KEGUZA-997898 format. One record per residue (C-alpha): residue number from 1; residue in three letters; x, y, z. Coordinates in steps of 0.25 Angstrom, whole numbers, plus 2048, in hexadecimal, padded with zeros to 3 digits. Example, Ala and Ser with C-alpha at 12.3 -4.5 7.8 and 13.67 -1.06 7.14 Angstrom:
2
<site num="1" residuo="ALA" c1="831" c2="7EE" c3="81F"/>
<site num="2" residuo="SER" c1="837" c2="7FC" c3="81D"/>
This chain:
123
<site num="1" residuo="MET" c1="800" c2="800" c3="800"/>
<site num="2" residuo="ASN" c1="806" c2="80E" c3="7FC"/>
<site num="3" residuo="PHE" c1="7FF" c2="819" c3="803"/>
<site num="4" residuo="SER" c1="803" c2="828" c3="801"/>
<site num="5" residuo="SER" c1="7FD" c2="835" c3="802"/>
<site num="6" residuo="GLY" c1="806" c2="83F" c3="7FA"/>
<site num="7" residuo="SER" c1="804" c2="84C" c3="801"/>
<site num="8" residuo="GLY" c1="7F7" c2="84A" c3="808"/>
<site num="9" residuo="THR" c1="7F1" c2="840" c3="811"/>
<site num="10" residuo="ALA" c1="7EC" c2="832" c3="80D"/>
<site num="11" residuo="THR" c1="7E4" c2="829" c3="816"/>
<site num="12" residuo="ALA" c1="7DF" c2="81B" c3="814"/>
<site num="13" residuo="THR" c1="7D7" c2="811" c3="81D"/>
<site num="14" residuo="ILE" c1="7D9" c2="802" c3="81B"/>
<site num="15" residuo="ALA" c1="7D0" c2="7F8" c3="822"/>
<site num="16" residuo="TYR" c1="7D0" c2="7E9" c3="822"/>
<site num="17" residuo="THR" c1="7CD" c2="7DD" c3="82B"/>
<site num="18" residuo="ILE" c1="7D7" c2="7D2" c3="82E"/>
<site num="19" residuo="THR" c1="7D3" c2="7C4" c3="834"/>
<site num="20" residuo="ALA" c1="7DB" c2="7B9" c3="83B"/>
<site num="21" residuo="PRO" c1="7D6" c2="7AB" c3="83F"/>
<site num="22" residuo="SER" c1="7D2" c2="7A9" c3="84D"/>
<site num="23" residuo="SER" c1="7DE" c2="7A0" c3="84F"/>
<site num="24" residuo="ASP" c1="7E8" c2="7AA" c3="84B"/>
<site num="25" residuo="PRO" c1="7E3" c2="7B8" c3="84F"/>
<site num="26" residuo="MET" c1="7E9" c2="7C5" c3="84D"/>
<site num="27" residuo="THR" c1="7F1" c2="7CB" c3="859"/>
<site num="28" residuo="ASP" c1="7F9" c2="7D7" c3="854"/>
<site num="29" residuo="ALA" c1="7FA" c2="7E1" c3="849"/>
<site num="30" residuo="SER" c1="805" c2="7EA" c3="843"/>
<site num="31" residuo="LEU" c1="805" c2="7F5" c3="839"/>
<site num="32" residuo="ALA" c1="811" c2="7FA" c3="831"/>
<site num="33" residuo="ILE" c1="813" c2="805" c3="826"/>
<site num="34" residuo="THR" c1="81E" c2="806" c3="81C"/>
<site num="35" residuo="GLY" c1="821" c2="812" c3="812"/>
<site num="36" residuo="THR" c1="824" c2="820" c3="813"/>
<site num="37" residuo="ALA" c1="821" c2="824" c3="821"/>
<site num="38" residuo="ILE" c1="81B" c2="832" c3="81F"/>
<site num="39" residuo="ASN" c1="80E" c2="837" c3="826"/>
<site num="40" residuo="PHE" c1="807" c2="82A" c3="826"/>
<site num="41" residuo="GLY" c1="7FF" c2="822" c3="830"/>
<site num="42" residuo="ASP" c1="7F7" c2="815" c3="831"/>
<site num="43" residuo="SER" c1="7ED" c2="813" c3="83C"/>
<site num="44" residuo="GLU" c1="7E8" c2="805" c3="83D"/>
<site num="45" residuo="THR" c1="7DC" c2="801" c3="845"/>
<site num="46" residuo="LEU" c1="7D9" c2="7F2" c3="848"/>
<site num="47" residuo="SER" c1="7CA" c2="7EE" c3="84B"/>
<site num="48" residuo="ASN" c1="7CF" c2="7E9" c3="859"/>
<site num="49" residuo="GLY" c1="7D2" c2="7F7" c3="85E"/>
<site num="50" residuo="GLN" c1="7E1" c2="7F6" c3="85B"/>
<site num="51" residuo="SER" c1="7E8" c2="800" c3="852"/>
<site num="52" residuo="LEU" c1="7F5" c2="803" c3="84C"/>
<site num="53" residuo="SER" c1="7FC" c2="80F" c3="846"/>
<site num="54" residuo="ALA" c1="808" c2="812" c3="83D"/>
<site num="55" residuo="SER" c1="80E" c2="81E" c3="838"/>
<site num="56" residuo="GLU" c1="81A" c2="825" c3="833"/>
<site num="57" residuo="SER" c1="820" c2="825" c3="841"/>
<site num="58" residuo="GLN" c1="81B" c2="817" c3="845"/>
<site num="59" residuo="LEU" c1="81B" c2="80D" c3="839"/>
<site num="60" residuo="THR" c1="817" c2="801" c3="840"/>
<site num="61" residuo="ALA" c1="80D" c2="7FD" c3="84B"/>
<site num="62" residuo="SER" c1="808" c2="7F0" c3="851"/>
<site num="63" residuo="THR" c1="7FD" c2="7EC" c3="85C"/>
<site num="64" residuo="THR" c1="7F9" c2="7DF" c3="863"/>
<site num="65" residuo="PHE" c1="7EB" c2="7DB" c3="866"/>
<site num="66" residuo="ALA" c1="7E2" c2="7D0" c3="86A"/>
<site num="67" residuo="ALA" c1="7E0" c2="7C5" c3="861"/>
<site num="68" residuo="ALA" c1="7D6" c2="7C8" c3="855"/>
<site num="69" residuo="THR" c1="7D1" c2="7C0" c3="849"/>
<site num="70" residuo="SER" c1="7CC" c2="7CC" c3="841"/>
<site num="71" residuo="LEU" c1="7D1" c2="7DB" c3="841"/>
<site num="72" residuo="THR" c1="7CC" c2="7E7" c3="838"/>
<site num="73" residuo="VAL" c1="7D8" c2="7F0" c3="835"/>
<site num="74" residuo="THR" c1="7D6" c2="7FE" c3="831"/>
<site num="75" residuo="ASN" c1="7E2" c2="806" c3="82C"/>
<site num="76" residuo="ALA" c1="7E1" c2="815" c3="82B"/>
<site num="77" residuo="LEU" c1="7ED" c2="81A" c3="822"/>
<site num="78" residuo="SER" c1="7F1" c2="828" c3="820"/>
<site num="79" residuo="VAL" c1="7FD" c2="82F" c3="819"/>
<site num="80" residuo="HIS" c1="800" c2="83E" c3="818"/>
<site num="81" residuo="SER" c1="80B" c2="842" c3="80E"/>
<site num="82" residuo="GLY" c1="812" c2="834" c3="80E"/>
<site num="83" residuo="SER" c1="810" c2="825" c3="80B"/>
<site num="84" residuo="PHE" c1="812" c2="817" c3="810"/>
<site num="85" residuo="THR" c1="813" c2="80B" c3="808"/>
<site num="86" residuo="SER" c1="80C" c2="800" c3="810"/>
<site num="87" residuo="PHE" c1="806" c2="7FD" c3="81E"/>
<site num="88" residuo="THR" c1="806" c2="7EF" c3="823"/>
<site num="89" residuo="ASN" c1="7FD" c2="7E9" c3="82D"/>
<site num="90" residuo="ARG" c1="801" c2="7DC" c3="834"/>
<site num="91" residuo="PHE" c1="7F8" c2="7D4" c3="83D"/>
<site num="92" residuo="SER" c1="7FE" c2="7C8" c3="846"/>
<site num="93" residuo="GLU" c1="7F6" c2="7BC" c3="849"/>
<site num="94" residuo="THR" c1="7F8" c2="7B4" c3="856"/>
<site num="95" residuo="PRO" c1="7F4" c2="7A5" c3="855"/>
<site num="96" residuo="THR" c1="7EB" c2="7A1" c3="861"/>
<site num="97" residuo="ALA" c1="7F0" c2="795" c3="869"/>
<site num="98" residuo="ALA" c1="7E8" c2="789" c3="867"/>
<site num="99" residuo="PRO" c1="7EA" c2="77E" c3="872"/>
<site num="100" residuo="GLU" c1="7F1" c2="771" c3="86D"/>
<site num="101" residuo="PRO" c1="7E8" c2="764" c3="86D"/>
<site num="102" residuo="SER" c1="7F2" c2="75E" c3="877"/>
<site num="103" residuo="SER" c1="7F0" c2="769" c3="881"/>
<site num="104" residuo="LEU" c1="7E1" c2="768" c3="880"/>
<site num="105" residuo="ALA" c1="7E3" c2="759" c3="882"/>
<site num="106" residuo="LEU" c1="7EC" c2="75B" c3="88E"/>
<site num="107" residuo="LEU" c1="7E2" c2="765" c3="894"/>
<site num="108" residuo="GLY" c1="7D6" c2="75B" c3="892"/>
<site num="109" residuo="VAL" c1="7DE" c2="750" c3="899"/>
<site num="110" residuo="GLY" c1="7E2" c2="759" c3="8A5"/>
<site num="111" residuo="LEU" c1="7D3" c2="75E" c3="8A7"/>
<site num="112" residuo="SER" c1="7CF" c2="74F" c3="8A6"/>
<site num="113" residuo="ALA" c1="7D9" c2="74B" c3="8B0"/>
<site num="114" residuo="LEU" c1="7D4" c2="757" c3="8BA"/>
<site num="115" residuo="GLY" c1="7C6" c2="752" c3="8B8"/>
<site num="116" residuo="PHE" c1="7C9" c2="744" c3="8BB"/>
<site num="117" residuo="VAL" c1="7D1" c2="748" c3="8C8"/>
<site num="118" residuo="ARG" c1="7C6" c2="750" c3="8CD"/>
<site num="119" residuo="ARG" c1="7BC" c2="746" c3="8CA"/>
<site num="120" residuo="ARG" c1="7C4" c2="73B" c3="8D2"/>
<site num="121" residuo="LYS" c1="7C5" c2="745" c3="8DE"/>
<site num="122" residuo="ARG" c1="7B6" c2="746" c3="8DF"/>
<site num="123" residuo="ARG" c1="7B4" c2="737" c3="8E1"/>
């Protein structure tokens, strides 16, 4: 994406939704801008209430949040007498831990043994 304004101010808004499987939800986001760093900004709002901002003085930003399987992202871009070549959004996914079958089997055996011992004490 090339975005420039010449001598005036140019603005654009880009909105999109990203999704992730429930077994691999998103847990953080980052924003990076490349190009000529003159009078520009990118303010990004996520539907979970988090936000990121980048400008000529801070080219990158990141945030961490609770696991989410769907996010709507709105980027508000502005350039005054300058340009930037691209902006990059990255969303990291963190797999949720699923118990191993052997762990569940051990838990079941342990609970059965506790029930058996308790039943023997009642007699």
